[in-house]
N, CA, C and O of each residue as an XYZ file, in Angstrom:
812
protein
N     -31.417    130.713     79.271
C     -31.948    131.135     80.565
C     -32.963    132.260     80.373
O     -32.751    133.179     79.581
N     -34.051    132.170     81.101
C     -35.098    133.183     81.023
C     -34.690    134.441     81.771
O     -34.195    134.373     82.896
N     -34.902    135.590     81.140
C     -34.707    136.880     81.796
C     -36.069    137.385     82.264
O     -36.927    137.734     81.453
N     -36.255    137.419     83.581
C     -37.508    137.914     84.140
C     -37.365    139.395     84.478
O     -36.363    139.818     85.054
N     -38.379    140.173     84.114
C     -38.400    141.593     84.446
C     -39.635    141.850     85.305
O     -40.767    141.680     84.851
N     -39.405    142.260     86.547
C     -40.478    142.416     87.525
C     -40.781    143.897     87.757
O     -39.875    144.719     87.889
N     -42.064    144.212     87.804
C     -42.496    145.595     87.986
C     -43.620    145.633     89.031
O     -44.713    145.117     88.798
N     -43.337    146.249     90.180
C     -44.311    146.285     91.274
C     -45.393    147.333     91.027
O     -45.256    148.203     90.167
N     -46.461    147.227     91.797
C     -47.600    148.117     91.639
C     -47.518    149.380     92.470
O     -46.548    149.615     93.191
N     -48.555    150.184     92.350
C     -48.664    151.446     93.086
C     -48.542    151.208     94.589
O     -49.144    150.284     95.135
N     -47.749    152.065     95.252
C     -47.632    152.018     96.700
C     -46.693    150.967     97.238
O     -46.542    150.831     98.452
N     -46.052    150.213     96.343
C     -45.135    149.167     96.765
C     -43.715    149.478     96.305
O     -43.475    150.432     95.565
N     -42.783    148.649     96.760
C     -41.404    148.662     96.288
C     -41.070    147.237     95.842
O     -41.937    146.363     95.850
N     -39.827    147.006     95.459
C     -39.447    145.665     95.012
C     -39.475    144.629     96.130
O     -39.310    143.439     95.862
N     -39.680    145.052     97.377
C     -39.897    144.111     98.471
C     -41.145    143.259     98.232
O     -41.273    142.163     98.777
N     -42.050    143.770     97.418
C     -43.266    143.014     97.092
C     -42.948    141.618     96.561
O     -43.722    140.682     96.759
N     -41.798    141.481     95.881
C     -41.443    140.238     95.195
C     -40.669    139.260     96.079
O     -40.202    138.236     95.581
N     -40.522    139.540     97.352
C     -39.633    138.750     98.205
C     -39.982    137.261     98.252
O     -39.089    136.425     98.388
N     -41.255    136.924     98.141
C     -41.657    135.517     98.180
C     -41.603    134.843     96.818
O     -41.462    133.624     96.726
N     -41.715    135.635     95.767
C     -41.787    135.081     94.422
C     -40.418    134.873     93.790
O     -40.190    133.866     93.120
N     -39.506    135.820     93.997
C     -38.190    135.762     93.348
C     -37.450    134.449     93.590
O     -36.905    133.893     92.637
N     -37.401    133.921     94.821
C     -36.651    132.682     95.037
C     -37.193    131.482     94.270
O     -36.501    130.474     94.131
N     -38.422    131.581     93.771
C     -39.054    130.469     93.076
C     -38.851    130.510     91.569
O     -39.144    129.534     90.879
N     -38.354    131.621     91.055
C     -38.152    131.778     89.617
C     -36.804    131.208     89.197
O     -35.778    131.485     89.819
N     -36.818    130.422     88.155
C     -35.589    129.811     87.639
C     -35.112    130.631     86.445
O     -35.496    130.370     85.305
N     -34.280    131.613     86.719
C     -33.795    132.468     85.649
C     -33.089    133.686     86.210
O     -32.806    133.766     87.405
N     -32.812    134.626     85.334
C     -32.129    135.864     85.729
C     -33.179    136.910     86.083
O     -34.110    137.149     85.315
N     -33.027    137.526     87.240
C     -34.039    138.460     87.752
C     -33.595    139.898     87.544
O     -32.470    140.273     87.874
N     -34.497    140.691     86.991
C     -34.273    142.124     86.816
C     -35.514    142.856     87.329
O     -36.611    142.299     87.374
N     -35.313    144.109     87.710
C     -36.420    144.939     88.181
C     -36.588    146.138     87.262
O     -35.610    146.752     86.835
N     -37.834    146.460     86.965
C     -38.141    147.501     85.980
C     -37.556    148.854     86.369
O     -37.150    149.629     85.503
N     -37.514    149.139     87.669
C     -37.047    150.457     88.106
C     -35.567    150.489     88.475
O     -35.109    151.454     89.088
N     -34.812    149.454     88.114
C     -33.387    149.475     88.403
C     -32.658    150.362     87.396
O     -33.094    150.517     86.256
N     -31.561    150.928     87.832
C     -30.775    151.773     86.952
C     -30.074    150.916     85.902
O     -29.730    149.762     86.157
N     -29.868    151.495     84.717
C     -29.115    150.835     83.646
C     -29.723    149.494     83.232
O     -28.997    148.528     82.999
N     -31.031    149.438     83.144
C     -31.702    148.241     82.665
C     -31.285    147.969     81.225
O     -31.296    148.875     80.391
N     -30.920    146.736     80.933
C     -30.446    146.353     79.599
C     -31.630    146.252     78.641
O     -32.395    145.289     78.696
N     -31.780    147.233     77.773
C     -32.917    147.286     76.855
C     -32.725    146.401     75.633
O     -33.637    146.263     74.818
N     -31.545    145.799     75.496
C     -31.302    144.914     74.359
C     -31.805    143.491     74.625
O     -31.927    142.697     73.692
N     -32.097    143.167     75.879
C     -32.543    141.826     76.237
C     -34.035    141.647     75.950
O     -34.797    142.609     75.856
N     -34.411    140.390     75.816
C     -35.817    140.040     75.692
C     -36.248    139.388     77.000
O     -35.577    138.485     77.499
N     -37.352    139.841     77.546
C     -37.754    139.450     78.892
C     -39.082    138.692     78.912
O     -39.868    138.755     77.967
N     -39.304    137.986     79.997
C     -40.649    137.606     80.421
C     -41.012    138.611     81.502
O     -40.439    138.595     82.592
N     -41.953    139.475     81.204
C     -42.317    140.542     82.132
C     -43.424    140.103     83.082
O     -44.427    139.527     82.659
N     -43.232    140.381     84.367
C     -44.246    140.084     85.377
C     -44.571    141.384     86.098
O     -43.724    141.941     86.796
N     -45.782    141.861     85.931
C     -46.161    143.134     86.527
C     -47.327    142.996     87.477
O     -48.338    142.375     87.148
N     -47.186    143.574     88.656
C     -48.271    143.596     89.627
C     -49.059    144.894     89.491
O     -48.493    145.980     89.617
N     -50.354    144.788     89.235
C     -51.238    145.947     89.206
C     -50.732    146.998     88.208
O     -50.588    146.695     87.023
N     -50.464    148.209     88.662
C     -49.945    149.257     87.780
C     -48.610    148.859     87.158
O     -48.260    149.341     86.081
N     -47.869    147.991     87.822
C     -46.589    147.540     87.282
C     -46.730    146.860     85.938
O     -45.839    146.967     85.094
N     -47.849    146.152     85.719
C     -48.078    145.562     84.400
C     -48.227    146.644     83.346
O     -47.667    146.532     82.255
N     -48.976    147.688     83.661
C     -49.183    148.770     82.701
C     -47.850    149.407     82.307
O     -47.654    149.758     81.143
N     -46.934    149.559     83.263
C     -45.623    150.123     82.967
C     -44.841    149.237     82.001
O     -44.176    149.736     81.094
N     -44.924    147.923     82.197
C     -44.263    147.001     81.270
C     -44.915    147.085     79.895
O     -44.223    147.168     78.880
N     -46.230    147.065     79.861
C     -46.973    147.126     78.607
C     -46.613    148.364     77.790
O     -46.527    148.301     76.563
N     -46.404    149.483     78.468
C     -46.143    150.762     77.789
C     -44.666    151.029     77.542
O     -44.319    152.054     76.957
N     -43.790    150.128     77.976
C     -42.351    150.420     78.017
C     -41.652    150.385     76.669
O     -40.624    151.039     76.492
N     -42.191    149.632     75.712
C     -41.510    149.466     74.436
C     -40.380    148.453     74.475
O     -39.681    148.275     73.477
N     -40.183    147.785     75.601
C     -39.158    146.750     75.722
C     -39.599    145.482     74.984
O     -40.764    145.334     74.616
N     -38.647    144.577     74.779
C     -38.928    143.325     74.074
C     -39.305    142.236     75.086
O     -38.588    141.991     76.055
N     -40.451    141.590     74.832
C     -40.935    140.553     75.728
C     -41.257    139.277     74.957
O     -41.798    139.324     73.852
N     -40.921    138.154     75.549
C     -41.385    136.867     75.040
C     -42.819    136.624     75.483
O     -43.616    136.029     74.757
N     -43.131    137.088     76.671
C     -44.477    136.971     77.222
C     -44.614    137.976     78.354
O     -43.623    138.443     78.916
N     -45.859    138.300     78.676
C     -46.149    139.185     79.798
C     -47.101    138.486     80.762
O     -47.947    137.688     80.357
N     -46.947    138.801     82.034
C     -47.844    138.290     83.062
C     -48.383    139.479     83.852
O     -47.616    140.284     84.379
N     -49.694    139.580     83.927
C     -50.340    140.648     84.693
C     -50.919    140.042     85.964
O     -51.921    139.330     85.917
N     -50.292    140.324     87.091
C     -50.841    139.890     88.375
C     -51.765    140.995     88.867
O     -51.317    142.007     89.408
N     -53.062    140.783     88.670
C     -54.054    141.788     89.034
C     -53.753    143.105     88.327
O     -53.893    144.190     88.892
N     -53.335    142.968     87.068
C     -52.981    144.125     86.253
C     -54.154    144.638     85.445
O     -55.240    144.058     85.459
N     -53.921    145.734     84.741
C     -54.999    146.382     83.987
C     -54.420    147.225     82.861
O     -53.242    147.584     82.859
N     -55.286    147.526     81.907
C     -55.006    148.493     80.850
C     -55.847    149.750     81.040
O     -55.497    150.831     80.567
N     -56.947    149.583     81.732
C     -57.870    150.687     82.002
C     -58.426    150.490     83.410
O     -59.426    149.797     83.596
N     -57.780    151.096     84.390
C     -58.126    150.878     85.796
C     -59.591    151.218     86.076
O     -60.228    150.569     86.906
N     -60.120    152.214     85.402
C     -61.485    152.670     85.677
C     -62.537    151.907     84.881
O     -63.732    152.057     85.135
N     -62.112    151.099     83.932
C     -63.058    150.305     83.165
C     -63.723    151.089     82.044
O     -63.558    152.304     81.936
N     -64.471    150.382     81.216
C     -65.043    150.999     80.012
C     -66.486    151.467     80.181
O     -66.991    152.222     79.351
N     -67.155    151.027     81.247
C     -68.553    151.406     81.458
C     -68.657    152.700     82.249
O     -67.868    152.943     83.161
N     -69.625    153.520     81.900
C     -69.759    154.851     82.504
C     -69.893    154.787     84.017
O     -69.200    155.514     84.728
N     -70.774    153.928     84.522
C     -70.984    153.847     85.962
C     -69.726    153.348     86.681
O     -69.369    153.836     87.753
N     -69.076    152.378     86.072
C     -67.843    151.836     86.619
C     -66.774    152.931     86.709
O     -66.086    153.054     87.722
N     -66.646    153.716     85.651
C     -65.657    154.796     85.612
C     -65.935    155.835     86.694
O     -65.014    156.292     87.371
N     -67.178    156.199     86.853
C     -67.531    157.221     87.839
C     -67.143    156.784     89.244
O     -66.524    157.549     89.983
N     -67.498    155.571     89.615
C     -67.216    155.050     90.954
C     -65.717    154.959     91.194
O     -65.234    155.339     92.260
N     -64.986    154.462     90.217
C     -63.563    154.210     90.417
C     -62.745    155.509     90.367
O     -61.708    155.604     91.025
N     -63.184    156.486     89.615
C     -62.489    157.778     89.616
C     -62.697    158.515     90.935
O     -61.796    159.206     91.410
N     -63.868    158.371     91.521
C     -64.106    158.943     92.854
C     -63.193    158.280     93.875
O     -62.638    158.949     94.746
N     -63.036    156.954     93.767
C     -62.147    156.227     94.675
C     -60.704    156.672     94.516
O     -59.984    156.810     95.505
N     -60.276    156.898     93.281
C     -58.911    157.383     93.040
C     -58.690    158.749     93.675
O     -57.620    159.016     94.222
N     -59.694    159.611     93.605
C     -59.566    160.938     94.201
C     -59.452    160.848     95.714
O     -58.714    161.622     96.323
N     -60.167    159.922     96.326
C     -60.063    159.727     97.772
C     -58.670    159.253     98.158
O     -58.110    159.700     99.159
N     -58.109    158.337     97.355
C     -56.740    157.868     97.608
C     -55.758    159.012     97.472
O     -54.851    159.164     98.290
N     -55.937    159.813     96.444
C     -55.055    160.967     96.221
C     -55.086    161.911     97.420
O     -54.038    162.362     97.882
N     -56.270    162.209     97.919
C     -56.402    163.124     99.062
C     -55.727    162.557    100.309
O     -55.061    163.290    101.041
N     -55.893    161.262    100.552
C     -55.276    160.636    101.716
C     -53.756    160.624    101.613
O     -53.056    160.841    102.603
N     -53.257    160.371    100.426
C     -51.804    160.346    100.204
C     -51.212    161.727    100.467
O     -50.161    161.847    101.096
N     -51.877    162.753     99.990
C     -51.387    164.120    100.188
C     -51.437    164.498    101.672
O     -50.538    165.172    102.176
N     -52.484    164.064    102.362
C     -52.669    164.408    103.770
C     -51.644    163.720    104.669
O     -51.065    164.353    105.551
N     -51.419    162.425    104.445
C     -50.479    161.666    105.280
C     -49.976    160.476    104.465
O     -50.540    159.383    104.514
N     -48.913    160.714    103.725
C     -48.424    159.718    102.764
C     -48.077    158.389    103.419
O     -48.589    157.350    103.001
N     -47.230    158.396    104.424
C     -46.719    157.152    104.994
C     -47.815    156.316    105.651
O     -47.859    155.100    105.464
N     -48.689    156.946    106.408
C     -49.771    156.207    107.051
C     -50.767    155.685    106.021
O     -51.291    154.580    106.161
N     -51.025    156.476    104.995
C     -51.947    156.035    103.944
C     -51.398    154.819    103.208
O     -52.140    153.884    102.907
N     -50.097    154.831    102.917
C     -49.479    153.688    102.238
C     -49.480    152.445    103.122
O     -49.691    151.332    102.638
N     -49.246    152.638    104.415
C     -49.272    151.500    105.330
C     -50.660    150.856    105.345
O     -50.794    149.635    105.280
N     -51.681    151.699    105.432
C     -53.048    151.191    105.436
C     -53.394    150.515    104.109
O     -54.058    149.478    104.084
N     -52.942    151.106    103.020
C     -53.212    150.549    101.693
C     -52.598    149.163    101.542
O     -53.263    148.231    101.089
N     -51.326    149.026    101.922
C     -50.650    147.725    101.797
C     -51.327    146.675    102.672
O     -51.489    145.528    102.256
N     -51.717    147.062    103.870
C     -52.408    146.142    104.754
C     -53.739    145.697    104.145
O     -54.099    144.522    104.217
N     -54.450    146.625    103.556
C     -55.718    146.326    102.889
C     -55.512    145.370    101.719
O     -56.376    144.548    101.412
N     -54.345    145.491    101.067
C     -54.008    144.609     99.943
C     -53.661    143.196    100.395
O     -53.672    142.264     99.590
N     -53.352    143.032    101.687
C     -52.945    141.739    102.190
C     -51.452    141.589    102.359
O     -50.949    140.481    102.541
N     -50.735    142.713    102.300
C     -49.275    142.707    102.423
C     -48.918    143.016    103.868
O     -49.241    144.088    104.379
N     -48.243    142.062    104.534
C     -48.042    142.165    105.977
C     -46.692    142.735    106.391
O     -46.535    143.142    107.542
N     -45.707    142.776    105.488
C     -44.362    143.208    105.853
C     -44.228    144.729    105.821
O     -44.992    145.422    105.148
N     -43.253    145.224    106.554
C     -42.956    146.650    106.534
C     -42.191    147.021    105.267
O     -41.410    146.224    104.747
N     -42.418    148.218    104.784
C     -41.662    148.761    103.654
C     -40.892    149.974    104.158
O     -41.489    150.952    104.607
N     -39.584    149.910    104.084
C     -38.754    150.986    104.628
C     -38.351    152.022    103.585
O     -37.994    153.148    103.932
N     -38.405    151.648    102.308
C     -38.020    152.575    101.246
C     -39.073    153.666    101.084
O     -40.266    153.375    100.999
N     -38.637    154.899    101.042
C     -39.563    156.019    100.869
C     -39.909    156.192     99.391
O     -39.027    156.165     98.533
N     -41.181    156.366     99.104
C     -41.634    156.617     97.738
C     -41.997    158.094     97.627
O     -42.844    158.568     98.383
N     -41.381    158.832     96.709
C     -41.674    160.265     96.598
C     -43.153    160.532     96.310
O     -43.794    159.798     95.559
N     -43.673    161.579     96.912
C     -45.068    161.953     96.690
C     -45.326    162.212     95.209
O     -46.381    161.844     94.692
N     -44.387    162.831     94.532
C     -44.562    163.135     93.108
C     -44.751    161.867     92.283
O     -45.533    161.853     91.332
N     -44.036    160.801     92.645
C     -44.185    159.520     91.949
C     -45.574    158.950     92.166
O     -46.216    158.496     91.219
N     -46.037    158.969     93.396
C     -47.357    158.431     93.718
C     -48.465    159.187     92.990
O     -49.398    158.576     92.470
N     -48.364    160.504     92.955
C     -49.396    161.308     92.294
C     -49.385    161.082     90.779
O     -50.436    161.045     90.140
N     -48.190    160.933     90.218
C     -48.087    160.665     88.780
C     -48.688    159.301     88.436
O     -49.322    159.144     87.393
N     -48.490    158.332     89.301
C     -49.037    157.003     89.057
C     -50.558    157.002     89.183
O     -51.239    156.326     88.412
N     -51.092    157.741     90.134
C     -52.542    157.858     90.243
C     -53.132    158.515     88.997
O     -54.223    158.158     88.552
N     -52.405    159.469     88.445
C     -52.835    160.113     87.198
C     -52.877    159.100     86.056
O     -53.813    159.109     85.256
N     -51.874    158.229     85.975
C     -51.853    157.180     84.946
C     -53.108    156.311     85.020
O     -53.629    155.872     83.995
N     -53.580    156.070     86.223
C     -54.682    155.143     86.438
C     -56.033    155.710     86.012
O     -57.035    154.995     86.026
N     -56.071    156.976     85.639
C     -57.317    157.574     85.173
C     -57.526    157.400     83.675
O     -58.567    157.790     83.147
N     -56.539    156.815     82.981
C     -56.585    156.737     81.521
C     -56.573    155.293     81.031
O     -56.244    154.371     81.777
N     -56.932    155.119     79.780
C     -56.964    153.806     79.153
C     -55.790    153.668     78.190
O     -55.396    154.638     77.542
N     -55.231    152.459     78.097
C     -54.047    152.222     77.276
C     -54.263    150.993     76.398
O     -55.020    150.088     76.750
N     -53.594    150.977     75.263
C     -53.699    149.880     74.305
C     -52.746    148.755     74.683
O     -51.610    148.998     75.091
N     -53.215    147.536     74.544
C     -52.363    146.377     74.800
C     -51.245    146.312     73.767
O     -51.472    146.564     72.584
N     -50.052    145.976     74.208
C     -48.876    146.010     73.339
C     -48.832    144.861     72.341
O     -48.021    144.898     71.415
N     -49.667    143.853     72.494
C     -49.735    142.771     71.525
C     -48.994    141.512     71.908
O     -49.120    140.493     71.228
N     -48.223    141.555     72.984
C     -47.484    140.380     73.441
C     -48.438    139.412     74.138
O     -49.355    139.837     74.840
N     -48.219    138.109     73.944
C     -49.048    137.117     74.624
C     -48.981    137.342     76.131
O     -47.899    137.461     76.707
N     -50.156    137.397     76.757
C     -50.240    137.836     78.142
C     -51.097    136.892     78.974
O     -52.205    136.522     78.587
N     -50.555    136.512     80.127
C     -51.313    135.769     81.129
C     -51.787    136.763     82.183
O     -50.976    137.460     82.791
N     -53.083    136.827     82.398
C     -53.659    137.742     83.380
C     -54.240    136.913     84.523
O     -55.137    136.096     84.313
N     -53.722    137.128     85.734
C     -54.198    136.378     86.890
C     -54.842    137.345     87.884
O     -54.227    138.326     88.303
N     -56.070    137.054     88.248
C     -56.779    137.872     89.223
C     -57.141    137.058     90.449
O     -56.918    135.848     90.498
N     -57.702    137.735     91.437
C     -58.123    137.076     92.671
C     -59.608    137.351     92.919
O     -60.100    138.454     92.684
N     -60.300    136.329     93.395
C     -61.747    136.426     93.584
C     -62.145    137.480     94.605
O     -63.253    138.015     94.542
N     -61.240    137.792     95.563
C     -61.587    138.747     96.619
C     -60.834    140.072     96.506
O     -60.725    140.819     97.478
N     -60.325    140.349     95.329
C     -59.620    141.618     95.106
C     -60.635    142.714     94.808
O     -61.356    142.632     93.813
N     -60.700    143.732     95.649
C     -61.633    144.836     95.412
C     -60.934    146.027     94.757
O     -61.599    146.976     94.342
N     -59.616    145.990     94.659
C     -58.867    147.080     94.038
C     -58.841    146.911     92.522
O     -59.157    147.839     91.777
N     -58.463    145.720     92.078
C     -58.591    145.375     90.654
C     -59.413    144.075     90.599
O     -58.856    142.988     90.444
N     -60.728    144.198     90.725
C     -61.590    143.013     90.757
C     -61.639    142.299     89.404
O     -61.215    142.839     88.383
N     -62.157    141.094     89.422
C     -62.261    140.335     88.184
C     -63.127    141.053     87.157
O     -62.928    140.872     85.956
N     -64.073    141.855     87.597
C     -64.911    142.599     86.652
C     -64.069    143.557     85.809
O     -64.334    143.724     84.619
N     -63.059    144.186     86.412
C     -62.164    145.076     85.666
C     -61.239    144.267     84.761
O     -61.001    144.646     83.614
N     -60.721    143.162     85.273
C     -59.845    142.312     84.468
C     -60.582    141.797     83.231
O     -60.052    141.842     82.122
N     -61.798    141.311     83.429
C     -62.573    140.834     82.285
C     -62.915    141.970     81.329
O     -62.874    141.795     80.112
N     -63.249    143.127     81.875
C     -63.540    144.305     81.059
C     -62.339    144.675     80.182
O     -62.505    145.034     79.016
N     -61.145    144.587     80.742
C     -59.918    145.015     80.052
C     -59.381    143.986     79.066
O     -58.862    144.352     78.011
N     -59.501    142.700     79.398
C     -58.742    141.688     78.661
C     -59.575    140.624     77.941
O     -59.038    139.915     77.090
N     -60.848    140.491     78.246
C     -61.611    139.345     77.737
C     -61.751    139.331     76.220
O     -61.942    138.267     75.631
N     -61.660    140.474     75.586
C     -61.823    140.531     74.127
C     -60.492    140.441     73.373
O     -60.475    140.480     72.143
N     -59.383    140.323     74.102
C     -58.075    140.231     73.455
C     -57.747    138.777     73.154
O     -57.760    137.939     74.056
N     -57.452    138.469     71.893
C     -57.180    137.089     71.495
C     -55.855    136.572     72.049
O     -55.663    135.360     72.154
N     -54.943    137.468     72.403
C     -53.622    137.054     72.899
C     -53.511    137.173     74.414
O     -52.402    137.208     74.948
N     -54.640    137.236     75.114
C     -54.636    137.297     76.581
C     -55.404    136.105     77.156
O     -56.500    135.775     76.702
N     -54.808    135.473     78.157
C     -55.426    134.355     78.870
C     -55.712    134.789     80.300
O     -54.810    135.261     80.991
N     -56.947    134.639     80.753
C     -57.356    135.088     82.081
C     -57.541    133.886     83.004
O     -58.207    132.912     82.654
N     -56.940    133.974     84.187
C     -57.114    132.970     85.232
C     -57.574    133.661     86.516
O     -57.210    134.807     86.779
N     -58.367    132.960     87.301
C     -58.781    133.476     88.611
C     -58.308    132.539     89.711
O     -58.546    131.333     89.659
N     -57.633    133.111     90.713
C     -57.290    132.392     91.925
C     -58.156    132.926     93.062
O     -58.814    133.956     92.919
N     -58.150    132.222     94.185
C     -59.003    132.617     95.302
C     -58.188    133.127     96.482
O     -57.081    132.658     96.744
N     -58.758    134.093     97.186
C     -58.300    134.531     98.506
C     -56.844    135.005     98.519
O     -56.027    134.514     99.297
N     -56.542    135.949     97.660
C     -55.208    136.560     97.652
C     -55.290    138.073     97.748
O     -54.277    138.761     97.620
N     -56.503    138.600     97.974
C     -56.704    140.057     98.048
C     -56.031    140.732     96.849
O     -56.245    140.314     95.711
N     -55.215    141.779     97.090
C     -54.552    142.456     95.970
C     -53.037    142.231     96.048
O     -52.249    143.136     95.774
N     -52.647    141.014     96.425
C     -51.220    140.728     96.602
C     -50.889    139.305     96.165
O     -50.251    138.556     96.906
N     -51.320    138.935     94.969
C     -51.132    137.572     94.472
C     -49.678    137.115     94.516
O     -49.380    136.017     94.986
N     -48.789    137.949     94.030
C     -47.384    137.554     93.951
C     -46.722    137.391     95.298
O     -45.668    136.766     95.412
N     -47.339    137.951     96.311
C     -46.821    137.892     97.680
C     -47.501    136.776     98.474
O     -46.833    136.028     99.188
N     -48.812    136.664     98.352
C     -49.571    135.701     99.145
C     -49.564    134.308     98.515
O     -49.451    133.307     99.223
N     -49.684    134.240     97.187
C     -49.784    132.947     96.499
C     -48.639    132.788     95.501
O     -48.860    132.417     94.348
N     -47.432    133.068     95.944
C     -46.272    133.058     95.050
C     -46.035    131.692     94.410
O     -45.688    131.619     93.232
N     -46.216    130.610     95.165
C     -45.951    129.265     94.635
C     -46.874    128.934     93.466
O     -46.411    128.519     92.404
N     -48.164    129.114     93.659
C     -49.102    128.786     92.581
C     -48.963    129.757     91.424
O     -49.154    129.366     90.273
N     -48.634    131.021     91.700
C     -48.415    131.998     90.632
C     -47.253    131.573     89.747
O     -47.361    131.620     88.522
N     -46.154    131.161     90.342
C     -44.989    130.718     89.563
C     -45.334    129.477     88.747
O     -44.894    129.357     87.604
N     -46.106    128.555     89.306
C     -46.521    127.373     88.553
C     -47.338    127.761     87.329
O     -47.140    127.201     86.250
N     -48.250    128.708     87.483
C     -49.069    129.153     86.353
C     -48.221    129.877     85.305
O     -48.463    129.740     84.106
N     -47.230    130.646     85.756
C     -46.336    131.335     84.821
C     -45.531    130.318     84.012
O     -45.390    130.463     82.798
N     -45.010    129.304     84.674
C     -44.235    128.267     83.978
C     -45.090    127.555     82.944
O     -44.648    127.335     81.816
N     -46.302    127.195     83.316
C     -47.202    126.520     82.382
C     -47.479    127.397     81.165
O     -47.478    126.919     80.030
N     -47.713    128.668     81.407
C     -48.008    129.597     80.314
C     -46.803    129.757     79.393
O     -46.952    129.765     78.171
N     -45.628    129.882     79.965
C     -44.421    130.066     79.161
C     -44.107    128.828     78.329
O     -43.671    128.953     77.185
N     -44.318    127.649     78.875
C     -44.084    126.409     78.126
C     -44.980    126.375     76.893
O     -44.548    125.934     75.828
N     -46.209    126.830     77.024
C     -47.161    126.787     75.925
C     -46.971    127.919     74.921
O     -47.357    127.779     73.760
N     -46.388    129.029     75.340
C     -46.415    130.230     74.511
C     -45.051    130.763     74.073
O     -44.986    131.675     73.249
N     -43.968    130.213     74.607
C     -42.648    130.675     74.208
C     -41.954    129.574     73.419
O     -41.833    128.443     73.888
N     -41.503    129.912     72.228
C     -40.778    128.965     71.390
C     -39.303    129.112     71.670
O     -38.730    130.168     71.400
N     -38.665    128.072     72.208
C     -37.235    128.118     72.541
C     -36.394    127.768     71.322
O     -35.166    127.752     71.403
């Protein structure tokens, strides 16, 4: 049986996975759950910043899936970095000014329509924004990277910038999912994950 390890992105909780989890055939675990079994080998599925957390975790993976994920949120080009770091600072200021309303607006902008009742500490949000200002090395595990054509938060330009030169990364583009692939297009996402695992995991 496959052990899936799910890691949500910035500004979300595990409610993000509500549409995807019922479609996965295996044992479901969440990255932020207490007493996570570090002896297991997982198929990791990370949304946005959640992928980076899996990549940096040191856990054992058979494969990784990045749903609109990144290794370097700001990208490698100077102009790209300047624009995206300014955007991060604007998000930081809004979060500090009015955390709950800013998160509501952010999720709506991502295409996420449900309410989130779990409170996310301000310190966690600020620490995650800090993570997004830096670049990280890919852990080496075979990785499926899925982006969306209309995602302006982690656009395909950033995904290609981060992953196109990695021999162990496969990039796919889906359409019209904004920044919430696992929520909006859960069925097709699970199909792509299954196809990737069949090709890349030796049972």
